[in-house]
Each structure stands twice: as structure tokens, then as C-alpha cells.
C-alpha positions in Angstrom: 6.5 -11.6 10.6 6.8 -9.5 14.4 9.9 -9.1 16.3 11.7 -7.2 19.4 10.2 -3.3 19.5 12.2 -0.8 18.6 11.6 2.9 19.5 9.4 5.0 16.9 11.1 7.6 14.9 12.3 10.4 16.4 12.4 14.1 14.8 15.0 15.4 13.2 16.5 11.6 12.4 19.1 11.1 10.3 18.6 9.5 7.1 20.2 7.8 4.3 17.8 7.2 0.9 19.1 5.4 -2.2 17.0 5.7 -5.2 15.8 8.7 -4.0 15.1 11.2 -7.2 11.6 9.0 -8.1 9.1 6.7 -6.7 9.3 4.7 -3.2 12.3 6.3 -2.7 11.3 9.9 -3.0 7.9 9.5 -2.0 9.4 8.1 1.4 12.1 11.3 1.8 9.0 13.7 1.7 6.8 11.6 3.9 9.8 11.8 6.2 10.3 15.3 5.5 6.9 16.4 6.2 6.4 14.5 8.9 9.7 14.2 11.1 11.7 17.8 9.8 14.3 14.5 8.7 17.8 15.5 7.8 18.3 13.6 4.8 20.9 12.3 2.4 19.8 11.7 -0.9 21.1 9.4 -4.1 20.3 8.6 -7.1 21.6 9.0 -10.8 19.6 11.3 -12.2 20.9 15.4 -11.0 17.7 16.9 -11.9 15.0 14.7 -10.7 17.2 14.1 -7.2 17.7 17.9 -7.1 14.0 18.4 -7.5 13.4 15.8 -4.6 15.6 17.8 -2.1 13.9 20.9 -3.0 10.8 19.5 -2.2 11.8 18.5 1.0 13.3 21.5 1.8 10.0 23.1 1.3 8.5 20.7 3.4 10.8 21.5 6.5 14.3 18.9 5.8 17.3 19.3 5.9 18.3 17.7 2.5 21.3 17.4 0.6 21.7 15.4 -2.8 24.7 13.1 -3.7 24.2 12.1 -7.4 25.9 9.1 -8.4 25.7 5.4 -9.4 25.1 3.3 -5.8 27.2 0.6 -7.0 30.1 2.5 -6.6 32.0 2.8 -3.3 32.8 5.6 -3.6 29.4 7.0 -3.7 28.4 4.4 -0.6 31.2 5.7 1.4 30.6 9.9 0.2 26.8 9.1 1.6 28.2 8.2 5.1 30.7 10.5 4.7 28.2 13.5 4.3 25.9 12.1 6.9 28.2 12.2 9.7 30.2 14.8 8.6 26.2 17.6 8.5 24.1 16.0 10.4 25.9 13.0 13.0 25.9 9.5 13.0 23.0 8.1 10.6 19.7 7.1 12.2 17.9 5.2 9.2 19.4 3.5 6.3 16.6 2.6 3.4 18.3 0.9 0.9 15.6 1.6 -2.4 18.1 1.6 -5.3 17.2 -0.7 -8.1 18.1 -2.0 -11.2 16.5 -4.9 -13.4 17.9 -6.7 -16.4 15.2 -8.5 -18.1 15.3 -11.7 -21.2 16.4 -15.3 -21.2 18.4 -16.5 -18.7 21.3 -17.6 -21.6 20.6 -14.1 -22.7 22.1 -12.2 -19.8 25.7 -12.2 -19.6 27.7 -12.3 -16.5 28.5 -8.3 -17.0 24.4 -8.6 -16.2 24.6 -10.3 -13.6 27.6 -8.4 -11.7 25.6 -4.9 -13.1 22.8 -5.9 -11.1 24.2 -7.6 -8.1 25.8 -4.4 -7.3 23.2 -2.3 -7.4 20.5 -4.7 -5.5 22.6 -6.3 -3.2 26.0 -5.5 -2.9 25.1 -1.9 -2.4 22.7 -2.4 0.2 25.3 -4.7 1.9 28.4 -2.4 2.0 26.2 0.3 3.5 24.7 -2.1 5.9 28.3 -2.8 7.3 29.7 0.5 7.3 26.0 2.0 9.2 25.2 -0.8 11.7 28.0 -0.1 13.9 26.3 3.5 14.8 23.2 1.2 14.8 24.6 -1.5 17.5 26.5 1.4 19.2 23.7 3.3 20.5 21.3 0.1 20.9 18.8 2.0 18.1 18.4 2.4 14.5 16.4 1.2 11.6 17.5 -0.4 8.6 14.5 -0.7 5.6 15.4 -2.8 2.6 13.4 -2.2 -0.6 13.3 -5.9 -2.4 10.8 -7.3 -4.7 8.1 -9.9 -4.8 10.2 -11.2 -7.5 12.9 -11.5 -4.6 9.9 -14.5 -2.9 9.2 -15.6 -6.6 10.8 -16.3 -9.7 9.9 -16.1 -13.2 11.0 -17.0 -16.1 12.6 -14.0 -18.0 13.8 -12.4 -14.4 16.1 -14.4 -13.3 18.9 -12.4 -13.1 16.6 -9.7 -11.5 14.9 -12.1 -8.9 18.0 -13.6 -8.1 19.6 -10.4 -6.9 16.0 -9.2 -4.9 16.0 -12.9 -3.5 19.2 -12.5 -2.2 18.6 -9.0 -0.6 15.5 -10.9 1.1 17.3 -13.1 2.9 20.5 -10.7 3.8 17.5 -8.5 5.3 15.5 -11.5 7.2 18.8 -12.6 8.3 19.7 -9.4 9.9 16.5 -8.9 10.9 16.5 -12.1 13.7 20.4 -11.2 14.3 20.1 -7.1 14.8 16.9 -7.7 17.2 19.3 -8.0 20.2 20.7 -4.6 19.5 17.5 -2.7 19.4 17.7 -2.5 15.8 14.6 -3.0 13.4 14.8 -4.3 10.0 12.1 -4.1 7.4 12.1 -6.0 4.2 9.3 -4.8 1.6 8.4 -6.6 -1.2 6.1 -5.0 -3.4 4.5 -6.3 -6.7 3.4 -3.5 -9.2 3.8 0.0 -7.8 3.5 2.4 -9.7 6.8 4.0 -10.6 9.2 5.0 -13.4 11.4 1.5 -12.6 9.2 -0.1 -15.5 10.4 2.6 -18.2 14.1 3.0 -16.9 14.3 -0.5 -17.2 12.4 -1.0 -20.7 9.3 -2.6 -19.2 6.9 -3.3 -21.8 4.1 -3.8 -18.5 4.4 -0.3 -17.5 1.7 -0.2 -14.7 1.8 3.6 -14.9 1.5 4.0 -18.7 -1.6 1.3 -18.1 -3.6 2.7 -15.1 -4.1 5.8 -17.3 -5.6 3.8 -20.0 -10.2 4.3 -19.9 -11.1 0.4 -20.5 -11.5 -2.5 -17.9 -7.4 -3.5 -17.8 -6.5 0.2 -17.0 -9.4 0.3 -14.2 -8.2 -2.9 -12.7 -4.5 -2.1 -12.7 -5.3 1.7 -10.9 -7.6 -0.2 -8.2 -6.3 -3.8 -7.4 -3.3 -4.7 -9.1 -1.1 -1.8 -8.1 -0.7 1.1 -5.6 1.1 4.5 -6.3 4.3 5.1 -4.9 2.8 7.4 -2.2 0.7 4.4 -0.9 3.8 1.9 -0.6 5.5 4.8 0.7 2.2 5.3 3.4 2.7 1.5 4.2 6.7 1.3 4.4 6.6 4.6 7.2 3.9 2.7 9.3 5.9 -0.2 9.4 8.8 1.8 10.2 6.7 3.6 13.2 6.0 0.5 14.5 9.5 -0.2 15.9 8.7 -3.9 15.0 11.0 -5.9 12.4 8.7 -7.2 9.7 8.8 -8.8 6.4 5.9 -6.9 4.3 4.5 -7.7 0.6 2.8 -4.7 -1.0 -0.3 -4.9 -3.1 -3.5 -7.5 -2.8 -2.2 -9.7 -6.3 1.6 -10.0 -4.7 0.1 -10.8 -1.1 -2.2 -13.7 -2.7 0.8 -15.0 -5.2 3.1 -15.0 -2.1 0.7 -17.6 0.0 -0.1 -19.5 -3.3 3.7 -20.1 -3.6 3.6 -21.3 0.0 0.0 -23.7 0.2 0.5 -24.8 -3.5 4.1 -24.7 -4.7 3.8 -27.2 -7.5 0.6 -24.9 -8.4 2.6 -22.1 -8.7 5.7 -23.5 -10.6 3.3 -25.3 -12.8 1.7 -21.5 -13.8 5.7 -19.9 -13.7 6.6 -22.5 -17.0 4.0 -21.0 -19.3 5.5 -17.7 -18.9 7.4 -16.8 -22.1 11.3 -15.9 -20.6 11.7 -13.6 -23.6 8.9 -11.1 -22.5 9.6 -7.4 -21.6 8.5 -7.6 -18.1 10.2 -7.7 -14.9 8.1 -5.2 -12.9 7.7 -7.6 -10.1 
């Protein structure tokens, strides 16, 4: 879905990335450092991993600053923007990448679980957009990247809480893409399928594509070559979309693309298949 064209990425752009210590967030930070010498403000909860990302980005030619803390905290959100303004100037690009999952049957998920997942996956992104969008609207230029999920398009048993938060983010992202087009602000919505990151380990998933891909059997080969992609490949596809200057909704991995199309063409079949998935599985990676 293409919309109004915006300017391409400029050298030394001021960029805020959440969830930047590992996975897609880290891969994007290093790509932007290498190609654009970006001024980076990076957030994550893991101190050592985030500082390592900062060091790598600096070696690649970027100015990079770490802001360690839970992105669900309004203090951390404020600090990200304040540091960007103080050290680099008005933000040019915002990448909402941080994510949290809580899997299990609906009736075993507590209301507190829902609040925690939505605080990270939706409200943190929403509040950062509120804080940063005015600068982009003022100068008629800017980029917002919201990393959602295939689960933000298709909900499965056992992932209801995570899916609901990602559906909300997908809806927000698609809506502001249309609304902000008049201001020249590009909005990219990213819906990955399986990406080989440590997200699955952090969220206690038994179906970890990274671990599966390390095997020597057919399942491992399929995971490496067809069912999943690396963080670096995901970041390259996202960066290419950012460079196009057009607001888009992109789905990553071929299986995810097929599933998305199947929902549109045969929703009843998709629902019938979904019903067969056990809600008590520890599998929330889509």
C-alpha cells in the first residue's frame, strides 16, 4: 500500500529506536550507522547488550547514546526525546520496535498482563508519536516506523493478548499513515512473521526459530531458508522501504505473506485452521 512520497533518508539524521539492544532494532541501528552515520538515541532494558550496540554503532561512524530502561515508563519515553533534542536536535526518524508478549489461554491471562503488554506494544509507541510528530509536521518531513507483527493481522489461540496489542498498533500505524501524508511524514508499518531473534527466548516460547534453525534436520533447513529470516535481512527490507519515501504496510517472510493473503481470500478457512491451534502452547512468535 503506497502513499505520498517523502524525502529519502539524509546523512546524520537524528533517530530514536526502541528495543535496540538485539534483533531487528539492533540490526537497524547498525545499518543506519554504517550507511548514514546517523545520530542515534537507542533504548532497551538490557544494559550490557544496549551498550554493545552503541559501541558497534560508534565504530561504524555514528554518534550513539544509550537510554537504558523500560519503554513502558513515561520517564524513559520523555528522556529519549529530551536527549535527542539536547544532543542532536529535532528527531527525524522514530522506530517503535520494542515488543513484549504474554502467551497462554485467554482465561489465564490477567488484567495486569494485558496492561503490561499494551504499555510496551501500543501505548509507548503512541506516546512517542505524540511527542515527536509535531516536529515532523512542522518541517513537513519525517519517518515513523512501527514494528508490529503478523499477529497484528491474524489472531491465534494462545496469543490473544499479544495479538490484540499488535492489532492496535497496526490500526494506529495505518491510520496515521493516511492522516500524516498531507504533512509529508512517511509511516511504515512492519508485520514480521518468524524472525530469528532472541524475542522468543525472552518471552518463554518453546518454538524458537533461532534454535530450530541451528539443527541439521529438514525442519532446521526449512526454518533457515523458507520459514524465517534473520534480523539483518528484516532490517534490510525495512530500510529499503524507508528509503523509498513512501508510506507502506510491509509483511516480512514468505509464510507470513501467504497467511495474510489467505485471511483476505478465505477467512472461514483461516478461522477453521486457527481453531485447531492449542491455546496452551508456548508459541507466541508470529
